[in-house]
N, C-alpha and C positions, 0 to 999 in steps of 0.2 A: 607532458601529457602521456598518460599510461595507456597501455593497450589494454582491451578488454580482457577479462578473465575471471576466475573465480573470486567472488567477494566474501569477506568474512562474516560471521554472523553479527546481527544487528545488537546494539545495546539499547535498552530502553531508558527514559529519563531517571528510573530510580536505581541504575546500574545494574539490573538484572539482565542476563543473557536470554535471547530468544532464539528459538529455532528458526532457521531460514524459511522453514515451510509453514509456519504458524501466520495466520492472518493478523494484521496489526489494524486496529481500528482507527478510523479518522473522520474529520468533519463531514457532514452529510451522510454518513452510515445511519441506518436504522437499526435499533436493537430491541430485542424483547428481554425484559428482565422478569423472571419468575421467581417468586419466594414461595416455596412450597407451603401449602395449607395457609396462604395468607394473599388472597385475591386483591385486597386493598393496597398491598404494596407492590404487586405485580403489575408492570407497565410496559407499554410500547413506546420508546423514546427515541427521537433523532439527536444525533451529536451536533451540537450547535457548532457555528463557525469558530467560537472560541476553544472548542474541542472538549467542552464539558456537557454533562448531562445533568438533569435535575431529577430527584427521586424522593418519594416521602421519606421522612426522618433522617436521612443521610445528606439531604440538600444538594449541593453542587459537587460534582465528582469529575475529575479530569480522565476522560475515557480515550481521547486521541492519544495514539503513541503507545497504547496497551493492548495486550491481546484479549479475548474474550475471557480467558481463564484468569488472567491478572485482574481485570475488571471484576469478575465475580468474586475473588478474594476481597477486594476493596469495599464492595458493596455488603459482603458478608461480615466484614470487620466493622463496618459502620452501623449495621444492624444489631450487633452483639450488645450494644448498650441497652437496647429494648427487647430483644427476642433471645431466649436461649437458643444456642446452636442453629442459626438460620440456615436453611438450605436454599441455595441461590443457583440459578442457571441464567446464563446469558447466551441468547440465541441471536446471530446476525441475521436479520430479516431482510435488509436491502444492502447491497454494497453500491454505495455513490461516491466514495472516496477515491477509488483507484483510478486516477486519470493521469495520462502522460500526453506530451505534446509531440507532434511529428511536424517539423517545419522545413521550409526551403524548397528544393528541387524534387518534391513528391508531387503526384498527381491531384491528391486531395489533402493538402496540409491543414491541420487543426489539432483540437484537443479531443483525445479518444478516451471514453470511460471503458474501462477493463473490467471483466467479470472474474478473471482468473489469472494464474501465472503467465505472463507473455514475454517472449523474448525481444531482442532488437529487431530481428528479421521479421518476425510476426506483426510487430508494430507498423513497419514499413509497408508490408503487405496490406494491412488495414487502411493504410493511406493510399492504396491502389498502386504502389511501386513508383519508381523514378520518372521523371520526365526525360525528355531527350537531351537536356543540358545538365544532368546531374553529373557530379564526380563521384563516382561510386567507390573509390579507393581511399576516401578521406571522409567518412562520415563521423560527426561528433555526437558523443554520448555524455550528456550532462547529468551526473547523479545528484538530485537535489539534497538529499539528506546527508551526504557527505562533502557536497561542494567539489567533487572531482569530476575530472573530464577523461574520456576513453575515446581511442580511435578505433572505429570498426571499419575494416577493409573488406566490402562486399565481394570484390573479384578474387581476394585470397580466399575468402570463405567458400565461394562457390567452387573453387579449384581444389578444395580439400585441404587447405592450409589455415592455421590459426582458428581451428574450430571451436576453442574455447572463448573466443571474443563474442559470441553471440549470447550474452548474459541475460538473466532475467531482470525485468524492470520493475522499480519500485514506484510507489505513488509521487507524483510530481517531478518525474525524470523527463528531460528534454532530447529528442533526437533532432540534429541539424543535418540536412542534406545539402551540401554545397553544389 
């Protein structure tokens, strides 16, 4: 098991690197697709559980796993068969995909919908902290996207040691407090 620390940049399904601060779309998110000067093609659509969206002329596109700028390019590419130089904008209207689970010896275990970048410690705080039975020096962080496990030592962190272990969470991550 690895200790927490800085995680490398993500790679999307097409092999393109993403900046760590770019939002990645996921199922449940609602996006607004605006095609300049074409209100018939401009739509507000949810990303389906299968990760796809449906739009006129381009049919189904894989949106989950892409950033808004990558999805914009995919839509524009599909529309080029019908429109010269389509100007497309993708706006994230609702973030509903960014969920993490906090389980075990916390006061309010459950699934939490996040609205922004959140660290391990912030998620534990959202779960209202530890119960009296919690072992705070052996908290487990399971990263869904990578299938990796990290150990978070709360005692060491609050003592000023291993400060890099308080990493940002990704959608689908799970924190288990034993």
